mmJSON file of the N, C-alpha and C atoms, coordinates in Angstrom:
{"data_MODEL":{"atom_site":{
"group_PDB":["ATOM","ATOM","ATOM","ATOM","ATOM","ATOM","ATOM","ATOM","ATOM","ATOM","ATOM","ATOM","ATOM","ATOM","ATOM","ATOM","ATOM","ATOM","ATOM","ATOM","ATOM","ATOM","ATOM","ATOM","ATOM","ATOM","ATOM","ATOM","ATOM","ATOM","ATOM","ATOM","ATOM","ATOM","ATOM","ATOM","ATOM","ATOM","ATOM","ATOM","ATOM","ATOM","ATOM","ATOM","ATOM","ATOM","ATOM","ATOM","ATOM","ATOM","ATOM","ATOM","ATOM","ATOM","ATOM","ATOM","ATOM","ATOM","ATOM","ATOM","ATOM","ATOM","ATOM","ATOM","ATOM","ATOM","ATOM","ATOM","ATOM","ATOM","ATOM","ATOM","ATOM","ATOM","ATOM","ATOM","ATOM","ATOM","ATOM","ATOM","ATOM","ATOM","ATOM","ATOM","ATOM","ATOM","ATOM","ATOM","ATOM","ATOM","ATOM","ATOM","ATOM","ATOM","ATOM","ATOM","ATOM","ATOM","ATOM","ATOM","ATOM","ATOM","ATOM","ATOM","ATOM","ATOM","ATOM","ATOM","ATOM","ATOM","ATOM","ATOM","ATOM","ATOM","ATOM","ATOM","ATOM","ATOM","ATOM","ATOM","ATOM","ATOM","ATOM","ATOM","ATOM","ATOM","ATOM","ATOM","ATOM","ATOM","ATOM","ATOM","ATOM","ATOM","ATOM","ATOM","ATOM","ATOM","ATOM","ATOM","ATOM","ATOM","ATOM","ATOM","ATOM","ATOM","ATOM","ATOM","ATOM","ATOM","ATOM","ATOM","ATOM","ATOM","ATOM","ATOM","ATOM","ATOM","ATOM","ATOM","ATOM","ATOM","ATOM","ATOM","ATOM","ATOM","ATOM","ATOM","ATOM","ATOM","ATOM","ATOM","ATOM","ATOM","ATOM","ATOM","ATOM","ATOM","ATOM","ATOM","ATOM","ATOM","ATOM","ATOM","ATOM","ATOM","ATOM","ATOM","ATOM","ATOM","ATOM","ATOM","ATOM","ATOM","ATOM","ATOM","ATOM","ATOM","ATOM","ATOM","ATOM","ATOM","ATOM","ATOM","ATOM","ATOM","ATOM","ATOM","ATOM","ATOM","ATOM","ATOM","ATOM","ATOM","ATOM","ATOM","ATOM","ATOM","ATOM","ATOM","ATOM","ATOM","ATOM","ATOM","ATOM","ATOM","ATOM","ATOM","ATOM","ATOM","ATOM","ATOM","ATOM","ATOM","ATOM","ATOM","ATOM","ATOM","ATOM","ATOM"],
"id":[1,2,3,4,5,6,7,8,9,10,11,12,13,14,15,16,17,18,19,20,21,22,23,24,25,26,27,28,29,30,31,32,33,34,35,36,37,38,39,40,41,42,43,44,45,46,47,48,49,50,51,52,53,54,55,56,57,58,59,60,61,62,63,64,65,66,67,68,69,70,71,72,73,74,75,76,77,78,79,80,81,82,83,84,85,86,87,88,89,90,91,92,93,94,95,96,97,98,99,100,101,102,103,104,105,106,107,108,109,110,111,112,113,114,115,116,117,118,119,120,121,122,123,124,125,126,127,128,129,130,131,132,133,134,135,136,137,138,139,140,141,142,143,144,145,146,147,148,149,150,151,152,153,154,155,156,157,158,159,160,161,162,163,164,165,166,167,168,169,170,171,172,173,174,175,176,177,178,179,180,181,182,183,184,185,186,187,188,189,190,191,192,193,194,195,196,197,198,199,200,201,202,203,204,205,206,207,208,209,210,211,212,213,214,215,216,217,218,219,220,221,222,223,224,225,226,227,228,229,230,231,232,233,234,235,236,237,238,239,240],
"type_symbol":["N","C","C","N","C","C","N","C","C","N","C","C","N","C","C","N","C","C","N","C","C","N","C","C","N","C","C","N","C","C","N","C","C","N","C","C","N","C","C","N","C","C","N","C","C","N","C","C","N","C","C","N","C","C","N","C","C","N","C","C","N","C","C","N","C","C","N","C","C","N","C","C","N","C","C","N","C","C","N","C","C","N","C","C","N","C","C","N","C","C","N","C","C","N","C","C","N","C","C","N","C","C","N","C","C","N","C","C","N","C","C","N","C","C","N","C","C","N","C","C","N","C","C","N","C","C","N","C","C","N","C","C","N","C","C","N","C","C","N","C","C","N","C","C","N","C","C","N","C","C","N","C","C","N","C","C","N","C","C","N","C","C","N","C","C","N","C","C","N","C","C","N","C","C","N","C","C","N","C","C","N","C","C","N","C","C","N","C","C","N","C","C","N","C","C","N","C","C","N","C","C","N","C","C","N","C","C","N","C","C","N","C","C","N","C","C","N","C","C","N","C","C","N","C","C","N","C","C","N","C","C","N","C","C","N","C","C","N","C","C"],
"label_atom_id":["N","CA","C","N","CA","C","N","CA","C","N","CA","C","N","CA","C","N","CA","C","N","CA","C","N","CA","C","N","CA","C","N","CA","C","N","CA","C","N","CA","C","N","CA","C","N","CA","C","N","CA","C","N","CA","C","N","CA","C","N","CA","C","N","CA","C","N","CA","C","N","CA","C","N","CA","C","N","CA","C","N","CA","C","N","CA","C","N","CA","C","N","CA","C","N","CA","C","N","CA","C","N","CA","C","N","CA","C","N","CA","C","N","CA","C","N","CA","C","N","CA","C","N","CA","C","N","CA","C","N","CA","C","N","CA","C","N","CA","C","N","CA","C","N","CA","C","N","CA","C","N","CA","C","N","CA","C","N","CA","C","N","CA","C","N","CA","C","N","CA","C","N","CA","C","N","CA","C","N","CA","C","N","CA","C","N","CA","C","N","CA","C","N","CA","C","N","CA","C","N","CA","C","N","CA","C","N","CA","C","N","CA","C","N","CA","C","N","CA","C","N","CA","C","N","CA","C","N","CA","C","N","CA","C","N","CA","C","N","CA","C","N","CA","C","N","CA","C","N","CA","C","N","CA","C","N","CA","C","N","CA","C","N","CA","C","N","CA","C","N","CA","C","N","CA","C","N","CA","C"],
"label_alt_id":[null,null,null,null,null,null,null,null,null,null,null,null,null,null,null,null,null,null,null,null,null,null,null,null,null,null,null,null,null,null,null,null,null,null,null,null,null,null,null,null,null,null,null,null,null,null,null,null,null,null,null,null,null,null,null,null,null,null,null,null,null,null,null,null,null,null,null,null,null,null,null,null,null,null,null,null,null,null,null,null,null,null,null,null,null,null,null,null,null,null,null,null,null,null,null,null,null,null,null,null,null,null,null,null,null,null,null,null,null,null,null,null,null,null,null,null,null,null,null,null,null,null,null,null,null,null,null,null,null,null,null,null,null,null,null,null,null,null,null,null,null,null,null,null,null,null,null,null,null,null,null,null,null,null,null,null,null,null,null,null,null,null,null,null,null,null,null,null,null,null,null,null,null,null,null,null,null,null,null,null,null,null,null,null,null,null,null,null,null,null,null,null,null,null,null,null,null,null,null,null,null,null,null,null,null,null,null,null,null,null,null,null,null,null,null,null,null,null,null,null,null,null,null,null,null,null,null,null,null,null,null,null,null,null,null,null,null,null,null,null],
"label_comp_id":["MET","MET","MET","SER","SER","SER","PRO","PRO","PRO","VAL","VAL","VAL","THR","THR","THR","GLN","GLN","GLN","ARG","ARG","ARG","LEU","LEU","LEU","ILE","ILE","ILE","ALA","ALA","ALA","THR","THR","THR","LEU","LEU","LEU","GLU","GLU","GLU","CYS","CYS","CYS","ASN","ASN","ASN","PRO","PRO","PRO","MET","MET","MET","ALA","ALA","ALA","VAL","VAL","VAL","ALA","ALA","ALA","ILE","ILE","ILE","ARG","ARG","ARG","LEU","LEU","LEU","ARG","ARG","ARG","ARG","ARG","ARG","ALA","ALA","ALA","GLY","GLY","GLY","ARG","ARG","ARG","LYS","LYS","LYS","LYS","LYS","LYS","ALA","ALA","ALA","PRO","PRO","PRO","MET","MET","MET","TYR","TYR","TYR","ARG","ARG","ARG","ILE","ILE","ILE","VAL","VAL","VAL","VAL","VAL","VAL","ALA","ALA","ALA","ASP","ASP","ASP","SER","SER","SER","ARG","ARG","ARG","ALA","ALA","ALA","PRO","PRO","PRO","ARG","ARG","ARG","ASP","ASP","ASP","GLY","GLY","GLY","LYS","LYS","LYS","PHE","PHE","PHE","ILE","ILE","ILE","GLU","GLU","GLU","VAL","VAL","VAL","ILE","ILE","ILE","GLY","GLY","GLY","GLN","GLN","GLN","TYR","TYR","TYR","THR","THR","THR","PRO","PRO","PRO","ARG","ARG","ARG","THR","THR","THR","GLY","GLY","GLY","GLU","GLU","GLU","GLN","GLN","GLN","ALA","ALA","ALA","VAL","VAL","VAL","SER","SER","SER","LEU","LEU","LEU","LYS","LYS","LYS","VAL","VAL","VAL","ASP","ASP","ASP","ARG","ARG","ARG","ALA","ALA","ALA","ASN","ASN","ASN","TYR","TYR","TYR","TRP","TRP","TRP","LEU","LEU","LEU","ASP","ASP","ASP","ASN","ASN","ASN","GLY","GLY","GLY","ALA","ALA","ALA"],
"label_asym_id":["A","A","A","A","A","A","A","A","A","A","A","A","A","A","A","A","A","A","A","A","A","A","A","A","A","A","A","A","A","A","A","A","A","A","A","A","A","A","A","A","A","A","A","A","A","A","A","A","A","A","A","A","A","A","A","A","A","A","A","A","A","A","A","A","A","A","A","A","A","A","A","A","A","A","A","A","A","A","A","A","A","A","A","A","A","A","A","A","A","A","A","A","A","A","A","A","A","A","A","A","A","A","A","A","A","A","A","A","A","A","A","A","A","A","A","A","A","A","A","A","A","A","A","A","A","A","A","A","A","A","A","A","A","A","A","A","A","A","A","A","A","A","A","A","A","A","A","A","A","A","A","A","A","A","A","A","A","A","A","A","A","A","A","A","A","A","A","A","A","A","A","A","A","A","A","A","A","A","A","A","A","A","A","A","A","A","A","A","A","A","A","A","A","A","A","A","A","A","A","A","A","A","A","A","A","A","A","A","A","A","A","A","A","A","A","A","A","A","A","A","A","A","A","A","A","A","A","A","A","A","A","A","A","A","A","A","A","A","A","A"],
"label_entity_id":["1","1","1","1","1","1","1","1","1","1","1","1","1","1","1","1","1","1","1","1","1","1","1","1","1","1","1","1","1","1","1","1","1","1","1","1","1","1","1","1","1","1","1","1","1","1","1","1","1","1","1","1","1","1","1","1","1","1","1","1","1","1","1","1","1","1","1","1","1","1","1","1","1","1","1","1","1","1","1","1","1","1","1","1","1","1","1","1","1","1","1","1","1","1","1","1","1","1","1","1","1","1","1","1","1","1","1","1","1","1","1","1","1","1","1","1","1","1","1","1","1","1","1","1","1","1","1","1","1","1","1","1","1","1","1","1","1","1","1","1","1","1","1","1","1","1","1","1","1","1","1","1","1","1","1","1","1","1","1","1","1","1","1","1","1","1","1","1","1","1","1","1","1","1","1","1","1","1","1","1","1","1","1","1","1","1","1","1","1","1","1","1","1","1","1","1","1","1","1","1","1","1","1","1","1","1","1","1","1","1","1","1","1","1","1","1","1","1","1","1","1","1","1","1","1","1","1","1","1","1","1","1","1","1","1","1","1","1","1","1"],
"label_seq_id":[1,1,1,2,2,2,3,3,3,4,4,4,5,5,5,6,6,6,7,7,7,8,8,8,9,9,9,10,10,10,11,11,11,12,12,12,13,13,13,14,14,14,15,15,15,16,16,16,17,17,17,18,18,18,19,19,19,20,20,20,21,21,21,22,22,22,23,23,23,24,24,24,25,25,25,26,26,26,27,27,27,28,28,28,29,29,29,30,30,30,31,31,31,32,32,32,33,33,33,34,34,34,35,35,35,36,36,36,37,37,37,38,38,38,39,39,39,40,40,40,41,41,41,42,42,42,43,43,43,44,44,44,45,45,45,46,46,46,47,47,47,48,48,48,49,49,49,50,50,50,51,51,51,52,52,52,53,53,53,54,54,54,55,55,55,56,56,56,57,57,57,58,58,58,59,59,59,60,60,60,61,61,61,62,62,62,63,63,63,64,64,64,65,65,65,66,66,66,67,67,67,68,68,68,69,69,69,70,70,70,71,71,71,72,72,72,73,73,73,74,74,74,75,75,75,76,76,76,77,77,77,78,78,78,79,79,79,80,80,80],
"pdbx_PDB_ins_code":[null,null,null,null,null,null,null,null,null,null,null,null,null,null,null,null,null,null,null,null,null,null,null,null,null,null,null,null,null,null,null,null,null,null,null,null,null,null,null,null,null,null,null,null,null,null,null,null,null,null,null,null,null,null,null,null,null,null,null,null,null,null,null,null,null,null,null,null,null,null,null,null,null,null,null,null,null,null,null,null,null,null,null,null,null,null,null,null,null,null,null,null,null,null,null,null,null,null,null,null,null,null,null,null,null,null,null,null,null,null,null,null,null,null,null,null,null,null,null,null,null,null,null,null,null,null,null,null,null,null,null,null,null,null,null,null,null,null,null,null,null,null,null,null,null,null,null,null,null,null,null,null,null,null,null,null,null,null,null,null,null,null,null,null,null,null,null,null,null,null,null,null,null,null,null,null,null,null,null,null,null,null,null,null,null,null,null,null,null,null,null,null,null,null,null,null,null,null,null,null,null,null,null,null,null,null,null,null,null,null,null,null,null,null,null,null,null,null,null,null,null,null,null,null,null,null,null,null,null,null,null,null,null,null,null,null,null,null,null,null],
"Cartn_x":[-22.231,-21.482,-22.023,-21.138,-21.558,-22.152,-22.95,-23.543,-22.503,-21.396,-20.336,-19.713,-19.467,-18.901,-19.871,-21.158,-22.151,-22.198,-22.115,-22.137,-20.886,-19.734,-18.495,-18.564,-19.064,-19.188,-20.137,-21.251,-22.214,-21.602,-20.805,-20.151,-19.145,-18.375,-17.385,-18.043,-19.184,-19.88,-20.453,-20.899,-21.467,-20.39,-19.296,-18.231,-16.902,-16.653,-15.36,-14.241,-13.1,-11.953,-11.426,-11.068,-10.456,-8.94,-8.38,-6.976,-6.207,-4.985,-4.145,-2.736,-2.092,-0.676,0.096,1.005,1.727,3.104,3.868,5.227,5.224,6.044,6.225,7.689,7.958,9.327,10.079,11.343,12.254,13.646,14.649,16.005,16.423,17.656,18.206,17.831,18.218,18.05,18.916,18.378,19.029,19.488,19.035,19.299,17.998,17.013,15.698,15.647,14.792,14.415,12.924,12.208,10.766,10.347,9.422,8.833,7.518,7.262,6.005,5.057,4.007,3.113,1.67,0.9,-0.546,-1.106,-1.889,-2.395,-3.828,-4.509,-5.823,-5.644,-6.489,-6.312,-6.515,-7.139,-7.351,-6.203,-5.267,-4.14,-3.108,-2.334,-1.3,-0.177,0.615,1.646,2.576,3.088,4.018,3.347,2.042,1.297,1.147,0.051,-0.232,-0.421,0.081,-0.057,-0.441,-0.873,-1.32,-0.18,0.574,1.621,2.674,3.93,5.023,5.178,5.102,5.21,6.448,7.285,8.508,9.218,10.255,10.977,11.521,11.716,12.233,13.348,14.538,15.691,16.181,15.814,16.095,17.567,18.434,19.838,20.703,20.129,20.945,21.122,20.36,20.528,19.613,20.188,19.398,18.479,18.949,18.142,17.429,16.744,16.098,14.818,14.118,12.825,12.884,12.435,12.209,10.775,10.038,8.607,8.191,7.324,6.712,5.524,5.746,4.759,3.477,3.604,2.407,1.526,2.132,1.349,0.755,1.49,0.969,-0.244,-0.162,-1.301,-2.486,-2.218,-3.299,-4.05,-3.304,-3.964,-4.648,-4.095,-4.744,-6.051,-6.065,-7.271,-8.357,-7.936,-8.879,-9.195,-8.949,-9.439,-8.454,-7.185,-6.221,-5.939],
"Cartn_y":[-20.987,-20.119,-20.306,-20.405,-20.642,-19.371,-19.511,-18.338,-17.398,-17.963,-17.117,-16.25,-16.83,-16.071,-14.994,-15.316,-14.324,-13.152,-13.45,-12.401,-11.527,-12.139,-11.38,-10.453,-10.934,-10.108,-8.946,-9.208,-8.144,-7.092,-7.522,-6.588,-5.725,-6.311,-5.548,-4.56,-4.918,-4.006,-2.812,-3.025,-1.947,-1.074,-1.677,-0.964,-1.147,-0.44,-0.593,-0.073,-0.705,-0.301,1.045,1.891,3.169,2.971,2.419,2.03,2.929,3.281,4.119,3.515,3.696,3.345,4.642,4.674,5.915,5.646,6.728,6.633,6.841,6.043,6.165,6.485,7.577,8.042,7.145,6.883,6.14,6.714,6.185,6.659,7.708,8.178,9.173,10.586,11.519,12.923,13.269,13.924,14.34,13.163,11.962,10.786,9.983,10.522,9.874,8.578,7.707,6.494,6.345,5.956,5.833,4.404,3.899,2.606,2.851,2.076,2.161,1.191,1.733,0.92,1.04,0.037,0.075,0.34,1.421,1.806,2.303,2.289,2.903,4.389,4.974,6.373,7.326,6.867,7.719,7.651,6.728,6.581,7.675,8.065,9.075,8.561,9.485,9.155,8.04,8.149,7.153,6.22,6.109,5.285,3.849,3.261,1.86,1.633,0.515,0.172,-1.296,-1.673,-3.032,-3.899,-3.374,-4.174,-3.263,-3.668,-2.97,-3.617,-2.807,-3.374,-2.894,-2.098,-1.657,-0.586,-0.023,1.079,2.029,3.275,4.325,5.021,5.007,5.654,6.713,7.974,8.999,9.315,8.991,9.364,8.31,7.197,6.122,6.171,6.988,7.085,6.174,5.317,4.511,3.512,2.838,1.811,2.398,3.509,4.204,3.514,2.847,2.251,0.738,0.043,-1.406,-1.647,-2.392,-2.545,-3.978,-4.521,-5.825,-5.553,-5.69,-5.306,-6.128,-7.41,-8.244,-7.799,-7.436,-6.968,-5.582,-4.729,-3.4,-3.548,-4.42,-4.653,-5.239,-6.13,-6.701,-5.599,-4.698,-3.638,-2.628,-2.354,-1.45,-2.054,-3.357,-4.028,-4.038,-3.95,-3.987,-2.612,-1.565,-0.254,0.688,0.402,1.315,2.483],
"Cartn_z":[-4.779,-3.896,-2.473,-1.525,-0.138,0.472,1.501,2.163,2.745,3.218,3.786,2.696,1.532,0.405,-0.052,-0.121,-0.514,0.466,1.749,2.772,2.673,2.414,2.272,1.069,-0.057,-1.247,-1.007,-0.342,-0.031,0.882,1.845,2.754,2.012,1.122,0.371,-0.583,-1.148,-2.04,-1.281,-0.063,0.742,1.387,1.796,2.511,1.798,0.691,0.022,0.912,0.804,1.611,1.133,2.063,1.736,1.816,0.75,0.733,-0.224,0.16,-0.69,-0.753,-1.887,-2.02,-1.863,-0.89,-0.642,-0.068,0.101,0.628,2.131,2.804,4.244,4.487,5.156,5.358,6.335,5.984,6.852,6.613,7.268,7.062,8.071,7.902,8.818,8.417,9.24,8.909,7.714,6.727,5.482,4.61,4.923,4.087,3.999,3.282,3.3,2.511,2.982,2.273,2.497,1.49,1.603,1.316,2.096,1.821,1.082,0.058,-0.661,0.026,0.627,1.445,0.979,1.331,1.174,2.552,2.687,3.991,3.881,5.0,5.072,4.818,3.99,3.602,4.775,5.852,7.018,8.021,7.835,8.756,8.506,9.529,9.317,8.397,7.875,6.876,7.352,8.551,9.063,10.063,9.996,10.936,10.464,10.892,10.609,9.109,8.611,7.205,7.074,5.87,5.615,5.096,4.124,3.489,2.868,2.947,2.259,0.884,-0.177,-1.526,-2.273,-1.619,-2.29,-1.492,-2.115,-1.476,-2.528,-2.105,-2.974,-2.228,-2.806,-2.215,-3.198,-2.993,-3.992,-4.2,-3.27,-3.382,-4.065,-4.534,-5.09,-6.591,-7.293,-8.746,-9.51,-10.369,-11.289,-10.603,-9.58,-8.917,-7.697,-7.906,-6.799,-6.353,-7.27,-6.932,-7.083,-6.057,-6.17,-5.746,-6.562,-6.343,-6.645,-5.811,-6.082,-7.003,-8.293,-9.298,-9.166,-8.887,-8.766,-7.602,-6.46,-5.323,-5.582,-6.281,-6.619,-7.539,-8.528,-9.423,-8.677,-7.724,-6.914,-6.178,-5.523,-4.754,-5.666,-6.817,-7.763,-8.28,-8.508,-8.946,-7.87,-6.601,-5.489,-4.911,-5.684,-5.299,-4.639,-4.658,-4.044,-4.976],
"occupancy":[1.0,1.0,1.0,1.0,1.0,1.0,1.0,1.0,1.0,1.0,1.0,1.0,1.0,1.0,1.0,1.0,1.0,1.0,1.0,1.0,1.0,1.0,1.0,1.0,1.0,1.0,1.0,1.0,1.0,1.0,1.0,1.0,1.0,1.0,1.0,1.0,1.0,1.0,1.0,1.0,1.0,1.0,1.0,1.0,1.0,1.0,1.0,1.0,1.0,1.0,1.0,1.0,1.0,1.0,1.0,1.0,1.0,1.0,1.0,1.0,1.0,1.0,1.0,1.0,1.0,1.0,1.0,1.0,1.0,1.0,1.0,1.0,1.0,1.0,1.0,1.0,1.0,1.0,1.0,1.0,1.0,1.0,1.0,1.0,1.0,1.0,1.0,1.0,1.0,1.0,1.0,1.0,1.0,1.0,1.0,1.0,1.0,1.0,1.0,1.0,1.0,1.0,1.0,1.0,1.0,1.0,1.0,1.0,1.0,1.0,1.0,1.0,1.0,1.0,1.0,1.0,1.0,1.0,1.0,1.0,1.0,1.0,1.0,1.0,1.0,1.0,1.0,1.0,1.0,1.0,1.0,1.0,1.0,1.0,1.0,1.0,1.0,1.0,1.0,1.0,1.0,1.0,1.0,1.0,1.0,1.0,1.0,1.0,1.0,1.0,1.0,1.0,1.0,1.0,1.0,1.0,1.0,1.0,1.0,1.0,1.0,1.0,1.0,1.0,1.0,1.0,1.0,1.0,1.0,1.0,1.0,1.0,1.0,1.0,1.0,1.0,1.0,1.0,1.0,1.0,1.0,1.0,1.0,1.0,1.0,1.0,1.0,1.0,1.0,1.0,1.0,1.0,1.0,1.0,1.0,1.0,1.0,1.0,1.0,1.0,1.0,1.0,1.0,1.0,1.0,1.0,1.0,1.0,1.0,1.0,1.0,1.0,1.0,1.0,1.0,1.0,1.0,1.0,1.0,1.0,1.0,1.0,1.0,1.0,1.0,1.0,1.0,1.0,1.0,1.0,1.0,1.0,1.0,1.0,1.0,1.0,1.0,1.0,1.0,1.0],
"B_iso_or_equiv":[0.0,0.0,0.0,0.0,0.0,0.0,0.0,0.0,0.0,0.0,0.0,0.0,0.0,0.0,0.0,0.0,0.0,0.0,0.0,0.0,0.0,0.0,0.0,0.0,0.0,0.0,0.0,0.0,0.0,0.0,0.0,0.0,0.0,0.0,0.0,0.0,0.0,0.0,0.0,0.0,0.0,0.0,0.0,0.0,0.0,0.0,0.0,0.0,0.0,0.0,0.0,0.0,0.0,0.0,0.0,0.0,0.0,0.0,0.0,0.0,0.0,0.0,0.0,0.0,0.0,0.0,0.0,0.0,0.0,0.0,0.0,0.0,0.0,0.0,0.0,0.0,0.0,0.0,0.0,0.0,0.0,0.0,0.0,0.0,0.0,0.0,0.0,0.0,0.0,0.0,0.0,0.0,0.0,0.0,0.0,0.0,0.0,0.0,0.0,0.0,0.0,0.0,0.0,0.0,0.0,0.0,0.0,0.0,0.0,0.0,0.0,0.0,0.0,0.0,0.0,0.0,0.0,0.0,0.0,0.0,0.0,0.0,0.0,0.0,0.0,0.0,0.0,0.0,0.0,0.0,0.0,0.0,0.0,0.0,0.0,0.0,0.0,0.0,0.0,0.0,0.0,0.0,0.0,0.0,0.0,0.0,0.0,0.0,0.0,0.0,0.0,0.0,0.0,0.0,0.0,0.0,0.0,0.0,0.0,0.0,0.0,0.0,0.0,0.0,0.0,0.0,0.0,0.0,0.0,0.0,0.0,0.0,0.0,0.0,0.0,0.0,0.0,0.0,0.0,0.0,0.0,0.0,0.0,0.0,0.0,0.0,0.0,0.0,0.0,0.0,0.0,0.0,0.0,0.0,0.0,0.0,0.0,0.0,0.0,0.0,0.0,0.0,0.0,0.0,0.0,0.0,0.0,0.0,0.0,0.0,0.0,0.0,0.0,0.0,0.0,0.0,0.0,0.0,0.0,0.0,0.0,0.0,0.0,0.0,0.0,0.0,0.0,0.0,0.0,0.0,0.0,0.0,0.0,0.0,0.0,0.0,0.0,0.0,0.0,0.0],
"pdbx_formal_charge":[null,null,null,null,null,null,null,null,null,null,null,null,null,null,null,null,null,null,null,null,null,null,null,null,null,null,null,null,null,null,null,null,null,null,null,null,null,null,null,null,null,null,null,null,null,null,null,null,null,null,null,null,null,null,null,null,null,null,null,null,null,null,null,null,null,null,null,null,null,null,null,null,null,null,null,null,null,null,null,null,null,null,null,null,null,null,null,null,null,null,null,null,null,null,null,null,null,null,null,null,null,null,null,null,null,null,null,null,null,null,null,null,null,null,null,null,null,null,null,null,null,null,null,null,null,null,null,null,null,null,null,null,null,null,null,null,null,null,null,null,null,null,null,null,null,null,null,null,null,null,null,null,null,null,null,null,null,null,null,null,null,null,null,null,null,null,null,null,null,null,null,null,null,null,null,null,null,null,null,null,null,null,null,null,null,null,null,null,null,null,null,null,null,null,null,null,null,null,null,null,null,null,null,null,null,null,null,null,null,null,null,null,null,null,null,null,null,null,null,null,null,null,null,null,null,null,null,null,null,null,null,null,null,null,null,null,null,null,null,null],
"auth_seq_id":[1,1,1,2,2,2,3,3,3,4,4,4,5,5,5,6,6,6,7,7,7,8,8,8,9,9,9,10,10,10,11,11,11,12,12,12,13,13,13,14,14,14,15,15,15,16,16,16,17,17,17,18,18,18,19,19,19,20,20,20,21,21,21,22,22,22,23,23,23,24,24,24,25,25,25,26,26,26,27,27,27,28,28,28,29,29,29,30,30,30,31,31,31,32,32,32,33,33,33,34,34,34,35,35,35,36,36,36,37,37,37,38,38,38,39,39,39,40,40,40,41,41,41,42,42,42,43,43,43,44,44,44,45,45,45,46,46,46,47,47,47,48,48,48,49,49,49,50,50,50,51,51,51,52,52,52,53,53,53,54,54,54,55,55,55,56,56,56,57,57,57,58,58,58,59,59,59,60,60,60,61,61,61,62,62,62,63,63,63,64,64,64,65,65,65,66,66,66,67,67,67,68,68,68,69,69,69,70,70,70,71,71,71,72,72,72,73,73,73,74,74,74,75,75,75,76,76,76,77,77,77,78,78,78,79,79,79,80,80,80],
"auth_comp_id":["MET","MET","MET","SER","SER","SER","PRO","PRO","PRO","VAL","VAL","VAL","THR","THR","THR","GLN","GLN","GLN","ARG","ARG","ARG","LEU","LEU","LEU","ILE","ILE","ILE","ALA","ALA","ALA","THR","THR","THR","LEU","LEU","LEU","GLU","GLU","GLU","CYS","CYS","CYS","ASN","ASN","ASN","PRO","PRO","PRO","MET","MET","MET","ALA","ALA","ALA","VAL","VAL","VAL","ALA","ALA","ALA","ILE","ILE","ILE","ARG","ARG","ARG","LEU","LEU","LEU","ARG","ARG","ARG","ARG","ARG","ARG","ALA","ALA","ALA","GLY","GLY","GLY","ARG","ARG","ARG","LYS","LYS","LYS","LYS","LYS","LYS","ALA","ALA","ALA","PRO","PRO","PRO","MET","MET","MET","TYR","TYR","TYR","ARG","ARG","ARG","ILE","ILE","ILE","VAL","VAL","VAL","VAL","VAL","VAL","ALA","ALA","ALA","ASP","ASP","ASP","SER","SER","SER","ARG","ARG","ARG","ALA","ALA","ALA","PRO","PRO","PRO","ARG","ARG","ARG","ASP","ASP","ASP","GLY","GLY","GLY","LYS","LYS","LYS","PHE","PHE","PHE","ILE","ILE","ILE","GLU","GLU","GLU","VAL","VAL","VAL","ILE","ILE","ILE","GLY","GLY","GLY","GLN","GLN","GLN","TYR","TYR","TYR","THR","THR","THR","PRO","PRO","PRO","ARG","ARG","ARG","THR","THR","THR","GLY","GLY","GLY","GLU","GLU","GLU","GLN","GLN","GLN","ALA","ALA","ALA","VAL","VAL","VAL","SER","SER","SER","LEU","LEU","LEU","LYS","LYS","LYS","VAL","VAL","VAL","ASP","ASP","ASP","ARG","ARG","ARG","ALA","ALA","ALA","ASN","ASN","ASN","TYR","TYR","TYR","TRP","TRP","TRP","LEU","LEU","LEU","ASP","ASP","ASP","ASN","ASN","ASN","GLY","GLY","GLY","ALA","ALA","ALA"],
"auth_asym_id":["A","A","A","A","A","A","A","A","A","A","A","A","A","A","A","A","A","A","A","A","A","A","A","A","A","A","A","A","A","A","A","A","A","A","A","A","A","A","A","A","A","A","A","A","A","A","A","A","A","A","A","A","A","A","A","A","A","A","A","A","A","A","A","A","A","A","A","A","A","A","A","A","A","A","A","A","A","A","A","A","A","A","A","A","A","A","A","A","A","A","A","A","A","A","A","A","A","A","A","A","A","A","A","A","A","A","A","A","A","A","A","A","A","A","A","A","A","A","A","A","A","A","A","A","A","A","A","A","A","A","A","A","A","A","A","A","A","A","A","A","A","A","A","A","A","A","A","A","A","A","A","A","A","A","A","A","A","A","A","A","A","A","A","A","A","A","A","A","A","A","A","A","A","A","A","A","A","A","A","A","A","A","A","A","A","A","A","A","A","A","A","A","A","A","A","A","A","A","A","A","A","A","A","A","A","A","A","A","A","A","A","A","A","A","A","A","A","A","A","A","A","A","A","A","A","A","A","A","A","A","A","A","A","A","A","A","A","A","A","A"],
"auth_atom_id":["N","CA","C","N","CA","C","N","CA","C","N","CA","C","N","CA","C","N","CA","C","N","CA","C","N","CA","C","N","CA","C","N","CA","C","N","CA","C","N","CA","C","N","CA","C","N","CA","C","N","CA","C","N","CA","C","N","CA","C","N","CA","C","N","CA","C","N","CA","C","N","CA","C","N","CA","C","N","CA","C","N","CA","C","N","CA","C","N","CA","C","N","CA","C","N","CA","C","N","CA","C","N","CA","C","N","CA","C","N","CA","C","N","CA","C","N","CA","C","N","CA","C","N","CA","C","N","CA","C","N","CA","C","N","CA","C","N","CA","C","N","CA","C","N","CA","C","N","CA","C","N","CA","C","N","CA","C","N","CA","C","N","CA","C","N","CA","C","N","CA","C","N","CA","C","N","CA","C","N","CA","C","N","CA","C","N","CA","C","N","CA","C","N","CA","C","N","CA","C","N","CA","C","N","CA","C","N","CA","C","N","CA","C","N","CA","C","N","CA","C","N","CA","C","N","CA","C","N","CA","C","N","CA","C","N","CA","C","N","CA","C","N","CA","C","N","CA","C","N","CA","C","N","CA","C","N","CA","C","N","CA","C","N","CA","C","N","CA","C","N","CA","C","N","CA","C","N","CA","C"],
"pdbx_PDB_model_num":[1,1,1,1,1,1,1,1,1,1,1,1,1,1,1,1,1,1,1,1,1,1,1,1,1,1,1,1,1,1,1,1,1,1,1,1,1,1,1,1,1,1,1,1,1,1,1,1,1,1,1,1,1,1,1,1,1,1,1,1,1,1,1,1,1,1,1,1,1,1,1,1,1,1,1,1,1,1,1,1,1,1,1,1,1,1,1,1,1,1,1,1,1,1,1,1,1,1,1,1,1,1,1,1,1,1,1,1,1,1,1,1,1,1,1,1,1,1,1,1,1,1,1,1,1,1,1,1,1,1,1,1,1,1,1,1,1,1,1,1,1,1,1,1,1,1,1,1,1,1,1,1,1,1,1,1,1,1,1,1,1,1,1,1,1,1,1,1,1,1,1,1,1,1,1,1,1,1,1,1,1,1,1,1,1,1,1,1,1,1,1,1,1,1,1,1,1,1,1,1,1,1,1,1,1,1,1,1,1,1,1,1,1,1,1,1,1,1,1,1,1,1,1,1,1,1,1,1,1,1,1,1,1,1,1,1,1,1,1,1]
}}}
């Protein structure tokens, strides 16, 4: 393992990311749509985010949620 990789692993072990998967509001007034995002847990609800992994549209019925399952699993494996 290279010294750079060792340093990166040591940094991640000491400072784990405070990451959360949550909904970010979008859409018009009285017609909500939410984006499922990965964001720093200290950021505001509609503030800065890391990645969009899906969307939730509560007014559409059966196809209300679309999600990139592979990216969601990646972030869950990395502490979100």
